[in-house]
A tleap script that builds the chain and sets N, CA, C and O, in Angstrom:
source leaprc.protein.ff14SB
mol = sequence {
  NMET ARG SER ILE PRO VAL GLY ALA LYS GLY
  SER PHE ALA LEU ARG VAL GLU THR LYS HIE
  LEU ALA ASN ARG PHE LYS ASP ALA MET LEU
  PRO PRO VAL LEU ALA THR PRO VAL MET ILE
  MET ILE MET GLU ASN ALA ALA LEU ASP ALA
  MET ARG PRO TYR LEU ASP PRO GLY GLU SER
  ALA VAL GLY ILE GLN VAL GLU VAL ARG HIE
  THR ALA ALA THR PRO ALA GLY GLN ARG VAL
  VAL GLY GLU ALA GLU VAL THR ARG ALA GLU
  GLY ARG HIE VAL THR PHE THR ILE ARG ALA
  ARG ASP GLU ALA GLY GLU ILE GLY SER GLY
  SER HIE GLU ARG MET VAL ILE ASP LEU ALA
  THR PHE THR ALA ARG LEU GLU ALA GLU PRO
  GLY THR ARG ASP PRO GLY GLY CALA
}
set mol.1.N position { 0.736 -1.201 -0.087 }
set mol.1.CA position { -0.154 -0.064 -0.013 }
set mol.1.C position { 0.761 1.514 0.048 }
set mol.1.O position { 1.553 1.833 0.936 }
set mol.2.N position { 0.514 2.047 -0.734 }
set mol.2.CA position { 1.293 3.413 -0.926 }
set mol.2.C position { 0.607 4.342 -0.012 }
set mol.2.O position { -0.552 4.141 0.351 }
set mol.3.N position { 1.356 5.433 0.394 }
set mol.3.CA position { 0.618 6.053 1.528 }
set mol.3.C position { -0.470 6.825 0.890 }
set mol.3.O position { -0.381 7.224 -0.271 }
set mol.4.N position { -1.655 7.071 1.766 }
set mol.4.CA position { -2.898 7.753 1.309 }
set mol.4.C position { -2.817 8.928 1.685 }
set mol.4.O position { -2.736 9.054 2.907 }
set mol.5.N position { -2.808 10.010 0.986 }
set mol.5.CA position { -2.762 11.654 1.469 }
set mol.5.C position { -3.869 12.015 1.831 }
set mol.5.O position { -4.870 11.737 1.172 }
set mol.6.N position { -3.918 12.790 3.083 }
set mol.6.CA position { -5.098 13.671 3.639 }
set mol.6.C position { -5.411 14.525 2.555 }
set mol.6.O position { -4.566 15.133 1.898 }
set mol.7.N position { -6.916 14.574 2.333 }
set mol.7.CA position { -7.220 15.202 1.094 }
set mol.7.C position { -7.539 14.484 0.015 }
set mol.7.O position { -8.005 15.151 -0.909 }
set mol.8.N position { -7.425 13.213 -0.181 }
set mol.8.CA position { -7.698 12.405 -1.314 }
set mol.8.C position { -9.075 12.253 -1.324 }
set mol.8.O position { -9.718 12.147 -0.280 }
set mol.9.N position { -9.596 12.234 -2.470 }
set mol.9.CA position { -11.154 12.182 -2.712 }
set mol.9.C position { -11.600 11.221 -3.492 }
set mol.9.O position { -10.909 10.788 -4.414 }
set mol.10.N position { -12.842 10.750 -3.216 }
set mol.10.CA position { -13.505 9.664 -4.359 }
set mol.10.C position { -14.937 10.321 -4.317 }
set mol.10.O position { -15.343 11.272 -3.650 }
set mol.11.N position { -15.639 9.438 -5.329 }
set mol.11.CA position { -17.142 9.794 -5.301 }
set mol.11.C position { -17.609 8.293 -5.825 }
set mol.11.O position { -16.871 7.358 -6.135 }
set mol.12.N position { -18.991 8.342 -5.831 }
set mol.12.CA position { -19.661 7.091 -6.353 }
set mol.12.C position { -21.117 7.509 -6.544 }
set mol.12.O position { -21.625 8.211 -5.669 }
set mol.13.N position { -21.834 7.143 -7.607 }
set mol.13.CA position { -23.128 7.701 -8.005 }
set mol.13.C position { -23.999 6.564 -8.191 }
set mol.13.O position { -23.524 5.577 -8.753 }
set mol.14.N position { -25.407 6.550 -7.741 }
set mol.14.CA position { -26.501 5.748 -7.978 }
set mol.14.C position { -27.629 6.477 -8.333 }
set mol.14.O position { -27.780 7.628 -7.922 }
set mol.15.N position { -28.592 5.820 -9.194 }
set mol.15.CA position { -29.709 6.106 -9.661 }
set mol.15.C position { -30.701 5.387 -8.962 }
set mol.15.O position { -30.814 4.177 -9.161 }
set mol.16.N position { -31.478 6.016 -8.121 }
set mol.16.CA position { -32.400 5.204 -7.126 }
set mol.16.C position { -33.458 4.663 -7.920 }
set mol.16.O position { -34.277 5.276 -8.604 }
set mol.17.N position { -33.317 3.296 -7.716 }
set mol.17.CA position { -34.420 2.453 -8.159 }
set mol.17.C position { -35.519 1.990 -7.151 }
set mol.17.O position { -35.370 2.215 -5.950 }
set mol.18.N position { -36.410 1.469 -7.539 }
set mol.18.CA position { -37.576 0.701 -6.515 }
set mol.18.C position { -36.873 -0.109 -5.473 }
set mol.18.O position { -37.217 -0.107 -4.291 }
set mol.19.N position { -35.797 -0.854 -5.992 }
set mol.19.CA position { -35.270 -1.836 -4.984 }
set mol.19.C position { -34.615 -1.375 -4.016 }
set mol.19.O position { -34.389 -1.975 -2.965 }
set mol.20.N position { -34.145 0.102 -4.403 }
set mol.20.CA position { -33.370 0.957 -3.082 }
set mol.20.C position { -34.061 1.553 -2.001 }
set mol.20.O position { -33.541 2.069 -1.012 }
set mol.21.N position { -35.442 1.433 -2.292 }
set mol.21.CA position { -36.451 2.310 -1.346 }
set mol.21.C position { -36.827 1.554 -0.308 }
set mol.21.O position { -37.227 0.398 -0.448 }
set mol.22.N position { -36.715 2.217 0.934 }
set mol.22.CA position { -37.012 1.858 2.276 }
set mol.22.C position { -38.083 0.862 2.459 }
set mol.22.O position { -37.980 -0.037 3.293 }
set mol.23.N position { -39.222 1.021 1.611 }
set mol.23.CA position { -40.523 0.312 1.616 }
set mol.23.C position { -40.080 -0.889 1.097 }
set mol.23.O position { -40.591 -1.871 1.635 }
set mol.24.N position { -39.264 -1.114 0.193 }
set mol.24.CA position { -39.073 -2.358 -0.490 }
set mol.24.C position { -37.756 -3.116 -0.109 }
set mol.24.O position { -37.614 -4.336 -0.201 }
set mol.25.N position { -36.819 -2.231 0.329 }
set mol.25.CA position { -35.375 -2.889 0.971 }
set mol.25.C position { -35.682 -3.344 2.333 }
set mol.25.O position { -35.060 -4.349 2.679 }
set mol.26.N position { -36.517 -2.828 3.207 }
set mol.26.CA position { -36.251 -2.858 4.462 }
set mol.26.C position { -37.863 -3.660 5.156 }
set mol.26.O position { -37.958 -4.789 5.638 }
set mol.27.N position { -39.050 -2.543 4.969 }
set mol.27.CA position { -40.335 -2.993 5.471 }
set mol.27.C position { -41.169 -2.151 4.862 }
set mol.27.O position { -40.869 -0.969 4.693 }
set mol.28.N position { -42.559 -2.787 4.380 }
set mol.28.CA position { -43.592 -2.280 3.572 }
set mol.28.C position { -44.249 -1.121 4.229 }
set mol.28.O position { -44.955 -0.336 3.595 }
set mol.29.N position { -44.010 -1.014 5.524 }
set mol.29.CA position { -44.532 0.139 6.270 }
set mol.29.C position { -44.021 1.553 6.360 }
set mol.29.O position { -44.493 2.533 6.937 }
set mol.30.N position { -42.906 1.395 5.622 }
set mol.30.CA position { -41.945 2.622 5.335 }
set mol.30.C position { -42.256 3.473 4.345 }
set mol.30.O position { -42.894 2.905 3.459 }
set mol.31.N position { -42.048 4.668 4.138 }
set mol.31.CA position { -42.334 5.543 2.901 }
set mol.31.C position { -41.199 5.089 1.696 }
set mol.31.O position { -40.053 4.673 1.861 }
set mol.32.N position { -41.845 5.291 0.605 }
set mol.32.CA position { -40.798 5.080 -0.385 }
set mol.32.C position { -39.717 5.986 -1.015 }
set mol.32.O position { -39.669 6.537 -2.115 }
set mol.33.N position { -38.969 5.966 -0.096 }
set mol.33.CA position { -37.831 6.910 -0.232 }
set mol.33.C position { -36.385 6.189 0.000 }
set mol.33.O position { -36.331 5.191 0.719 }
set mol.34.N position { -35.491 6.591 -0.476 }
set mol.34.CA position { -34.354 5.841 -0.201 }
set mol.34.C position { -33.735 5.295 1.024 }
set mol.34.O position { -33.380 6.094 1.891 }
set mol.35.N position { -33.557 3.983 1.205 }
set mol.35.CA position { -33.252 3.395 2.446 }
set mol.35.C position { -31.812 3.965 2.857 }
set mol.35.O position { -30.911 4.198 2.051 }
set mol.36.N position { -31.743 4.154 4.263 }
set mol.36.CA position { -30.489 4.695 4.870 }
set mol.36.C position { -29.332 3.853 4.497 }
set mol.36.O position { -28.257 4.327 4.130 }
set mol.37.N position { -29.645 2.272 4.625 }
set mol.37.CA position { -28.182 1.357 4.370 }
set mol.37.C position { -27.772 1.540 2.970 }
set mol.37.O position { -26.590 1.370 2.670 }
set mol.38.N position { -28.892 1.966 1.839 }
set mol.38.CA position { -28.134 2.015 0.659 }
set mol.38.C position { -27.475 3.470 0.476 }
set mol.38.O position { -26.506 3.608 -0.270 }
set mol.39.N position { -28.009 4.508 1.151 }
set mol.39.CA position { -27.189 5.587 1.345 }
set mol.39.C position { -25.694 5.379 1.643 }
set mol.39.O position { -24.760 5.681 0.901 }
set mol.40.N position { -25.631 4.793 2.895 }
set mol.40.CA position { -24.364 4.232 3.448 }
set mol.40.C position { -23.648 3.491 2.574 }
set mol.40.O position { -22.432 3.683 2.561 }
set mol.41.N position { -24.150 2.625 1.779 }
set mol.41.CA position { -23.595 1.931 0.716 }
set mol.41.C position { -22.557 2.899 -0.233 }
set mol.41.O position { -21.364 2.774 -0.510 }
set mol.42.N position { -23.470 3.813 -0.559 }
set mol.42.CA position { -23.068 4.959 -1.736 }
set mol.42.C position { -21.948 5.628 -0.912 }
set mol.42.O position { -20.829 5.629 -1.423 }
set mol.43.N position { -22.093 6.143 0.183 }
set mol.43.CA position { -20.867 6.807 0.888 }
set mol.43.C position { -19.701 5.896 1.108 }
set mol.43.O position { -18.597 6.381 0.861 }
set mol.44.N position { -19.762 4.479 1.591 }
set mol.44.CA position { -18.725 3.776 1.767 }
set mol.44.C position { -18.018 3.277 0.259 }
set mol.44.O position { -16.868 2.842 0.309 }
set mol.45.N position { -18.646 3.340 -0.929 }
set mol.45.CA position { -18.252 3.136 -2.245 }
set mol.45.C position { -17.325 4.313 -2.549 }
set mol.45.O position { -16.254 4.065 -3.102 }
set mol.46.N position { -17.689 5.758 -2.189 }
set mol.46.CA position { -17.149 6.880 -2.445 }
set mol.46.C position { -15.869 6.721 -1.694 }
set mol.46.O position { -14.919 7.150 -2.349 }
set mol.47.N position { -15.575 6.287 -0.640 }
set mol.47.CA position { -14.612 6.077 0.288 }
set mol.47.C position { -13.551 5.171 -0.376 }
set mol.47.O position { -12.414 5.611 -0.546 }
set mol.48.N position { -13.843 4.082 -0.708 }
set mol.48.CA position { -13.231 2.983 -1.332 }
set mol.48.C position { -12.601 3.845 -3.025 }
set mol.48.O position { -11.497 3.707 -3.551 }
set mol.49.N position { -13.542 4.522 -3.404 }
set mol.49.CA position { -12.859 5.064 -4.901 }
set mol.49.C position { -11.578 5.872 -4.297 }
set mol.49.O position { -10.490 5.773 -4.864 }
set mol.50.N position { -11.725 6.609 -3.225 }
set mol.50.CA position { -10.689 7.422 -2.806 }
set mol.50.C position { -9.559 7.008 -2.667 }
set mol.50.O position { -8.533 7.637 -2.928 }
set mol.51.N position { -9.662 5.536 -2.100 }
set mol.51.CA position { -8.685 4.667 -1.509 }
set mol.51.C position { -7.857 3.837 -2.789 }
set mol.51.O position { -6.683 3.479 -2.685 }
set mol.52.N position { -8.583 3.643 -3.826 }
set mol.52.CA position { -8.376 2.468 -4.780 }
set mol.52.C position { -6.913 2.970 -5.397 }
set mol.52.O position { -6.052 2.095 -5.304 }
set mol.53.N position { -6.479 4.187 -5.996 }
set mol.53.CA position { -5.238 4.560 -6.319 }
set mol.53.C position { -3.978 4.061 -5.771 }
set mol.53.O position { -2.954 3.740 -6.373 }
set mol.54.N position { -4.278 4.053 -4.336 }
set mol.54.CA position { -3.101 3.686 -3.448 }
set mol.54.C position { -3.054 2.324 -3.069 }
set mol.54.O position { -2.050 1.920 -2.484 }
set mol.55.N position { -4.074 1.490 -3.337 }
set mol.55.CA position { -3.831 -0.001 -2.984 }
set mol.55.C position { -2.932 -0.841 -4.064 }
set mol.55.O position { -2.926 -0.703 -5.288 }
set mol.56.N position { -2.251 -1.656 -3.345 }
set mol.56.CA position { -1.494 -2.648 -4.203 }
set mol.56.C position { -2.312 -3.527 -4.649 }
set mol.56.O position { -3.463 -3.550 -4.213 }
set mol.57.N position { -1.790 -4.623 -5.816 }
set mol.57.CA position { -2.591 -5.840 -6.058 }
set mol.57.C position { -2.680 -6.801 -4.823 }
set mol.57.O position { -1.742 -7.138 -4.100 }
set mol.58.N position { -3.770 -7.110 -4.743 }
set mol.58.CA position { -4.113 -8.170 -3.561 }
set mol.58.C position { -4.425 -7.584 -2.414 }
set mol.58.O position { -4.426 -8.258 -1.384 }
set mol.59.N position { -4.714 -6.347 -2.393 }
set mol.59.CA position { -5.212 -5.501 -1.209 }
set mol.59.C position { -6.733 -4.937 -1.535 }
set mol.59.O position { -7.120 -4.545 -2.636 }
set mol.60.N position { -7.403 -4.983 -0.471 }
set mol.60.CA position { -8.508 -4.288 -0.561 }
set mol.60.C position { -8.822 -3.419 0.531 }
set mol.60.O position { -7.819 -3.291 1.233 }
set mol.61.N position { -9.869 -2.722 0.998 }
set mol.61.CA position { -10.136 -2.107 2.254 }
set mol.61.C position { -11.443 -2.367 2.546 }
set mol.61.O position { -12.299 -2.295 1.665 }
set mol.62.N position { -11.748 -2.710 3.862 }
set mol.62.CA position { -13.040 -2.787 4.544 }
set mol.62.C position { -13.422 -1.796 5.436 }
set mol.62.O position { -12.578 -1.226 6.128 }
set mol.63.N position { -14.781 -1.488 5.501 }
set mol.63.CA position { -15.188 -0.602 6.304 }
set mol.63.C position { -15.355 -1.085 7.832 }
set mol.63.O position { -15.931 -2.150 8.054 }
set mol.64.N position { -14.809 -0.235 8.967 }
set mol.64.CA position { -14.945 -0.837 10.269 }
set mol.64.C position { -15.443 -0.010 11.007 }
set mol.64.O position { -15.534 -0.319 12.195 }
set mol.65.N position { -15.943 1.336 10.559 }
set mol.65.CA position { -17.058 2.190 11.320 }
set mol.65.C position { -17.762 3.214 10.499 }
set mol.65.O position { -17.078 3.761 9.634 }
set mol.66.N position { -18.964 3.557 10.614 }
set mol.66.CA position { -19.677 4.448 10.151 }
set mol.66.C position { -20.688 5.280 11.092 }
set mol.66.O position { -21.577 4.703 11.720 }
set mol.67.N position { -20.520 6.480 11.140 }
set mol.67.CA position { -21.448 7.294 11.749 }
set mol.67.C position { -22.115 8.334 10.863 }
set mol.67.O position { -21.409 9.214 10.370 }
set mol.68.N position { -23.177 8.306 10.667 }
set mol.68.CA position { -24.051 8.871 9.612 }
set mol.68.C position { -25.484 9.803 10.329 }
set mol.68.O position { -26.195 9.496 11.286 }
set mol.69.N position { -25.527 10.915 9.504 }
set mol.69.CA position { -26.896 11.272 9.651 }
set mol.69.C position { -27.607 11.441 8.503 }
set mol.69.O position { -27.125 12.115 7.592 }
set mol.70.N position { -28.983 10.789 8.377 }
set mol.70.CA position { -29.674 10.888 6.954 }
set mol.70.C position { -30.547 11.835 7.234 }
set mol.70.O position { -31.317 11.740 8.190 }
set mol.71.N position { -30.514 12.983 6.321 }
set mol.71.CA position { -31.118 14.191 6.867 }
set mol.71.C position { -32.299 14.759 5.886 }
set mol.71.O position { -33.007 15.697 6.255 }
set mol.72.N position { -32.455 14.168 4.688 }
set mol.72.CA position { -33.437 14.350 3.508 }
set mol.72.C position { -33.870 13.192 2.917 }
set mol.72.O position { -33.036 12.304 2.746 }
set mol.73.N position { -34.994 13.019 2.573 }
set mol.73.CA position { -35.503 11.993 1.633 }
set mol.73.C position { -35.340 12.187 0.229 }
set mol.73.O position { -35.282 13.259 -0.374 }
set mol.74.N position { -35.262 10.847 -0.292 }
set mol.74.CA position { -34.804 10.931 -1.681 }
set mol.74.C position { -35.941 9.981 -2.498 }
set mol.74.O position { -36.142 8.891 -1.961 }
set mol.75.N position { -36.599 10.219 -3.554 }
set mol.75.CA position { -37.481 9.215 -4.099 }
set mol.75.C position { -36.745 8.687 -5.300 }
set mol.75.O position { -35.706 9.146 -5.776 }
set mol.76.N position { -37.418 7.686 -5.704 }
set mol.76.CA position { -36.942 6.871 -6.964 }
set mol.76.C position { -36.761 7.964 -7.974 }
set mol.76.O position { -37.183 9.120 -7.993 }
set mol.77.N position { -36.030 7.289 -8.794 }
set mol.77.CA position { -35.487 8.070 -10.173 }
set mol.77.C position { -34.454 9.283 -9.747 }
set mol.77.O position { -33.771 9.705 -10.680 }
set mol.78.N position { -34.259 9.874 -8.508 }
set mol.78.CA position { -33.297 10.583 -8.417 }
set mol.78.C position { -31.760 10.003 -8.275 }
set mol.78.O position { -31.517 8.941 -7.702 }
set mol.79.N position { -30.732 10.864 -8.891 }
set mol.79.CA position { -29.717 10.365 -8.772 }
set mol.79.C position { -28.783 10.856 -7.456 }
set mol.79.O position { -28.735 12.043 -7.133 }
set mol.80.N position { -28.011 9.751 -6.699 }
set mol.80.CA position { -27.550 10.386 -5.630 }
set mol.80.C position { -25.966 10.035 -5.865 }
set mol.80.O position { -25.525 9.004 -6.372 }
set mol.81.N position { -25.201 11.185 -5.352 }
set mol.81.CA position { -23.612 10.829 -5.394 }
set mol.81.C position { -23.278 10.999 -3.982 }
set mol.81.O position { -23.778 11.808 -3.200 }
set mol.82.N position { -22.284 10.050 -3.736 }
set mol.82.CA position { -21.588 10.078 -2.468 }
set mol.82.C position { -20.338 10.706 -2.402 }
set mol.82.O position { -19.690 10.277 -3.357 }
set mol.83.N position { -19.727 11.441 -1.809 }
set mol.83.CA position { -18.463 11.792 -1.784 }
set mol.83.C position { -17.831 11.754 -0.512 }
set mol.83.O position { -18.349 12.192 0.516 }
set mol.84.N position { -16.402 11.084 -0.606 }
set mol.84.CA position { -15.452 11.067 0.691 }
set mol.84.C position { -14.229 11.620 0.371 }
set mol.84.O position { -13.640 11.603 -0.710 }
set mol.85.N position { -13.864 12.184 1.577 }
set mol.85.CA position { -12.280 13.023 1.502 }
set mol.85.C position { -11.622 12.399 2.796 }
set mol.85.O position { -12.154 12.445 3.905 }
set mol.86.N position { -10.654 11.931 2.582 }
set mol.86.CA position { -9.534 11.658 3.463 }
set mol.86.C position { -9.105 12.583 4.517 }
set mol.86.O position { -8.329 13.501 4.248 }
set mol.87.N position { -9.637 12.368 5.896 }
set mol.87.CA position { -9.177 13.259 6.865 }
set mol.87.C position { -7.955 12.773 7.773 }
set mol.87.O position { -7.383 13.509 8.577 }
set mol.88.N position { -7.660 11.553 7.556 }
set mol.88.CA position { -6.517 10.992 8.604 }
set mol.88.C position { -6.161 9.781 7.662 }
set mol.88.O position { -7.006 9.230 6.957 }
set mol.89.N position { -4.799 9.407 7.713 }
set mol.89.CA position { -4.345 8.003 7.231 }
set mol.89.C position { -3.163 7.781 8.095 }
set mol.89.O position { -2.140 8.463 8.025 }
set mol.90.N position { -3.384 6.608 9.071 }
set mol.90.CA position { -2.330 6.143 9.733 }
set mol.90.C position { -2.031 4.670 9.385 }
set mol.90.O position { -2.827 3.837 9.818 }
set mol.91.N position { -1.076 4.288 8.723 }
set mol.91.CA position { -0.822 2.953 8.353 }
set mol.91.C position { -1.725 2.280 7.593 }
set mol.91.O position { -1.766 2.605 6.406 }
set mol.92.N position { -2.490 1.390 7.985 }
set mol.92.CA position { -3.509 0.668 7.226 }
set mol.92.C position { -5.103 1.280 7.486 }
set mol.92.O position { -6.093 0.958 6.828 }
set mol.93.N position { -5.063 2.253 8.631 }
set mol.93.CA position { -6.185 2.815 8.899 }
set mol.93.C position { -6.648 4.072 8.437 }
set mol.93.O position { -6.063 5.088 8.811 }
set mol.94.N position { -7.618 4.140 7.676 }
set mol.94.CA position { -8.102 5.668 7.014 }
set mol.94.C position { -9.459 6.234 7.462 }
set mol.94.O position { -10.467 5.530 7.504 }
set mol.95.N position { -9.443 7.510 7.788 }
set mol.95.CA position { -10.532 8.107 8.142 }
set mol.95.C position { -11.076 9.010 7.191 }
set mol.95.O position { -10.315 9.641 6.456 }
set mol.96.N position { -12.420 9.155 7.116 }
set mol.96.CA position { -12.820 9.936 6.079 }
set mol.96.C position { -14.240 10.909 6.444 }
set mol.96.O position { -15.082 10.531 7.259 }
set mol.97.N position { -14.328 12.139 5.733 }
set mol.97.CA position { -15.659 12.780 6.295 }
set mol.97.C position { -16.439 12.340 4.850 }
set mol.97.O position { -15.872 12.354 3.758 }
set mol.98.N position { -17.850 11.949 5.067 }
set mol.98.CA position { -18.459 11.594 3.848 }
set mol.98.C position { -19.816 12.249 3.566 }
set mol.98.O position { -20.248 12.879 4.532 }
set mol.99.N position { -20.406 12.251 2.734 }
set mol.99.CA position { -21.696 13.148 2.483 }
set mol.99.C position { -22.283 12.584 1.379 }
set mol.99.O position { -21.514 12.077 0.561 }
set mol.100.N position { -23.512 12.549 1.149 }
set mol.100.CA position { -24.375 12.175 -0.187 }
set mol.100.C position { -25.089 13.168 -0.530 }
set mol.100.O position { -25.355 13.973 0.363 }
set mol.101.N position { -25.557 13.393 -1.748 }
set mol.101.CA position { -26.595 14.512 -2.141 }
set mol.101.C position { -27.309 13.913 -3.329 }
set mol.101.O position { -26.805 13.061 -4.060 }
set mol.102.N position { -28.455 14.393 -3.461 }
set mol.102.CA position { -29.555 13.913 -4.419 }
set mol.102.C position { -29.587 15.196 -5.239 }
set mol.102.O position { -28.759 16.069 -4.982 }
set mol.103.N position { -30.477 15.371 -6.199 }
set mol.103.CA position { -30.701 16.325 -7.230 }
set mol.103.C position { -31.219 17.726 -6.507 }
set mol.103.O position { -31.075 18.793 -7.104 }
set mol.104.N position { -31.836 17.670 -5.179 }
set mol.104.CA position { -32.303 18.769 -4.462 }
set mol.104.C position { -31.236 19.380 -3.461 }
set mol.104.O position { -31.434 20.481 -2.948 }
set mol.105.N position { -30.119 18.647 -3.204 }
set mol.105.CA position { -29.035 18.925 -2.150 }
set mol.105.C position { -28.716 17.866 -1.242 }
set mol.105.O position { -29.181 16.746 -1.456 }
set mol.106.N position { -28.122 18.041 -0.445 }
set mol.106.CA position { -27.581 17.175 0.616 }
set mol.106.C position { -28.304 16.353 1.464 }
set mol.106.O position { -29.016 16.908 2.300 }
set mol.107.N position { -28.263 14.967 1.415 }
set mol.107.CA position { -29.398 14.225 2.159 }
set mol.107.C position { -28.713 13.303 3.302 }
set mol.107.O position { -29.381 12.603 4.063 }
set mol.108.N position { -27.375 13.383 3.330 }
set mol.108.CA position { -26.797 12.897 4.699 }
set mol.108.C position { -25.237 13.278 4.821 }
set mol.108.O position { -24.700 13.970 3.956 }
set mol.109.N position { -24.553 12.798 5.918 }
set mol.109.CA position { -23.141 13.273 6.219 }
set mol.109.C position { -22.853 12.872 7.279 }
set mol.109.O position { -23.675 12.805 8.194 }
set mol.110.N position { -21.287 12.420 7.418 }
set mol.110.CA position { -21.105 11.877 8.622 }
set mol.110.C position { -19.370 11.544 8.286 }
set mol.110.O position { -18.661 12.140 7.476 }
set mol.111.N position { -19.029 10.532 9.090 }
set mol.111.CA position { -17.629 9.977 9.007 }
set mol.111.C position { -17.664 8.468 8.721 }
set mol.111.O position { -18.668 7.760 8.647 }
set mol.112.N position { -16.387 8.112 8.576 }
set mol.112.CA position { -16.043 6.793 7.939 }
set mol.112.C position { -14.821 6.391 8.140 }
set mol.112.O position { -13.877 7.137 7.879 }
set mol.113.N position { -14.645 5.163 8.630 }
set mol.113.CA position { -13.178 4.320 8.729 }
set mol.113.C position { -13.011 3.230 7.910 }
set mol.113.O position { -13.938 2.420 7.895 }
set mol.114.N position { -11.889 2.985 7.111 }
set mol.114.CA position { -11.842 1.766 6.666 }
set mol.114.C position { -10.323 1.308 6.885 }
set mol.114.O position { -9.470 2.130 7.220 }
set mol.115.N position { -10.050 0.057 6.696 }
set mol.115.CA position { -8.761 -0.758 7.000 }
set mol.115.C position { -8.238 -1.296 5.944 }
set mol.115.O position { -9.031 -1.972 5.289 }
set mol.116.N position { -7.037 -1.222 5.500 }
set mol.116.CA position { -6.619 -1.920 4.305 }
set mol.116.C position { -6.270 -3.203 4.572 }
set mol.116.O position { -5.469 -3.390 5.488 }
set mol.117.N position { -6.708 -4.141 3.956 }
set mol.117.CA position { -6.422 -5.603 4.144 }
set mol.117.C position { -5.684 -6.384 3.043 }
set mol.117.O position { -5.785 -5.956 1.893 }
set mol.118.N position { -4.957 -7.477 3.279 }
set mol.118.CA position { -4.575 -8.380 2.337 }
set mol.118.C position { -5.627 -9.243 1.826 }
set mol.118.O position { -6.314 -9.755 2.710 }
set mol.119.N position { -5.891 -9.499 0.788 }
set mol.119.CA position { -7.193 -10.558 0.660 }
set mol.119.C position { -6.739 -11.764 0.863 }
set mol.119.O position { -7.541 -12.548 1.370 }
set mol.120.N position { -5.676 -12.155 0.615 }
set mol.120.CA position { -5.405 -13.714 0.886 }
set mol.120.C position { -5.325 -13.960 2.324 }
set mol.120.O position { -5.708 -15.073 2.685 }
set mol.121.N position { -4.953 -13.243 3.117 }
set mol.121.CA position { -5.119 -13.254 4.657 }
set mol.121.C position { -6.433 -13.207 5.226 }
set mol.121.O position { -6.774 -14.055 6.050 }
set mol.122.N position { -7.320 -12.143 4.798 }
set mol.122.CA position { -8.595 -12.017 5.025 }
set mol.122.C position { -9.574 -13.089 4.897 }
set mol.122.O position { -10.427 -13.478 5.694 }
set mol.123.N position { -9.169 -13.616 3.334 }
set mol.123.CA position { -9.948 -14.892 3.048 }
set mol.123.C position { -9.785 -16.252 3.949 }
set mol.123.O position { -10.682 -16.945 4.429 }
set mol.124.N position { -8.454 -16.409 4.027 }
set mol.124.CA position { -7.833 -17.348 5.064 }
set mol.124.C position { -8.549 -17.365 6.409 }
set mol.124.O position { -9.026 -18.405 6.865 }
set mol.125.N position { -8.608 -16.294 6.978 }
set mol.125.CA position { -9.465 -15.934 8.158 }
set mol.125.C position { -10.955 -16.538 8.358 }
set mol.125.O position { -11.440 -17.289 9.204 }
set mol.126.N position { -11.536 -15.801 7.064 }
set mol.126.CA position { -13.017 -16.333 6.595 }
set mol.126.C position { -13.131 -17.869 6.770 }
set mol.126.O position { -14.041 -18.283 7.488 }
set mol.127.N position { -12.362 -18.674 6.230 }
set mol.127.CA position { -12.500 -19.845 5.876 }
set mol.127.C position { -11.920 -20.850 7.681 }
set mol.127.O position { -12.093 -22.063 7.804 }
set mol.128.N position { -11.437 -20.184 8.527 }
set mol.128.CA position { -11.103 -20.447 9.714 }
set mol.128.C position { -12.416 -20.973 10.385 }
set mol.128.O position { -13.552 -20.602 10.090 }
set mol.129.N position { -12.071 -21.914 11.354 }
set mol.129.CA position { -13.333 -22.368 12.151 }
set mol.129.C position { -13.699 -21.325 13.042 }
set mol.129.O position { -12.887 -20.655 13.679 }
set mol.130.N position { -15.313 -21.157 13.090 }
set mol.130.CA position { -15.762 -20.328 13.671 }
set mol.130.C position { -15.376 -20.108 15.091 }
set mol.130.O position { -15.566 -21.067 15.840 }
set mol.131.N position { -14.825 -18.925 15.647 }
set mol.131.CA position { -14.605 -18.639 16.984 }
set mol.131.C position { -13.108 -18.519 16.917 }
set mol.131.O position { -12.518 -18.152 17.934 }
set mol.132.N position { -12.470 -18.776 15.881 }
set mol.132.CA position { -10.996 -18.576 15.607 }
set mol.132.C position { -10.625 -17.491 15.117 }
set mol.132.O position { -9.499 -17.089 15.411 }
set mol.133.N position { -11.416 -16.760 14.287 }
set mol.133.CA position { -11.137 -15.533 13.593 }
set mol.133.C position { -10.934 -14.504 14.343 }
set mol.133.O position { -11.651 -14.299 15.322 }
set mol.134.N position { -9.933 -13.702 14.010 }
set mol.134.CA position { -9.585 -12.592 14.495 }
set mol.134.C position { -10.924 -11.322 14.159 }
set mol.134.O position { -11.170 -10.883 13.036 }
set mol.135.N position { -11.677 -10.905 15.497 }
set mol.135.CA position { -12.597 -10.361 15.298 }
set mol.135.C position { -12.547 -8.958 14.624 }
set mol.135.O position { -13.611 -8.481 14.230 }
set mol.136.N position { -11.400 -8.271 14.464 }
set mol.136.CA position { -11.162 -6.990 13.764 }
set mol.136.C position { -10.980 -7.433 11.972 }
set mol.136.O position { -11.035 -6.551 11.114 }
set mol.137.N position { -10.783 -8.762 11.652 }
set mol.137.CA position { -10.945 -9.131 10.340 }
set mol.137.C position { -9.856 -8.320 9.306 }
set mol.137.O position { -9.862 -8.332 8.075 }
set mol.138.N position { -9.039 -7.703 10.106 }
set mol.138.CA position { -8.103 -7.032 9.045 }
set mol.138.C position { -6.604 -7.991 8.900 }
set mol.138.O position { -5.721 -7.641 8.117 }
savepdb mol mol.pdb
quit
């Protein structure tokens, strides 16, 4: 892994479809608006996009913490863009500010942390017997 600079940015866009709505994704009693877990996925993908140029072959990065506020509703058909900016990078641990916006403005913001992993080591841990894996997974 190459050093990831503070200020590195990434983005990810998604057109909201029916399958992304809270009343389909989670529970029919909810309104037909973008589900919070889908907004978080958009933000996490933006953070991964910011890291991608600095990862070596065989490396990836897993999310280890997300803290967000979902502040506005988004209906189907709208385009949502997630944006992430590195605010701290120490070794394999990277922290981001994250935001999401739709065509009307900001819909959420927060912070996110990712950990760089070696895919072969990570996969080996997944295949280990239950209870013997490293709970951190990194």
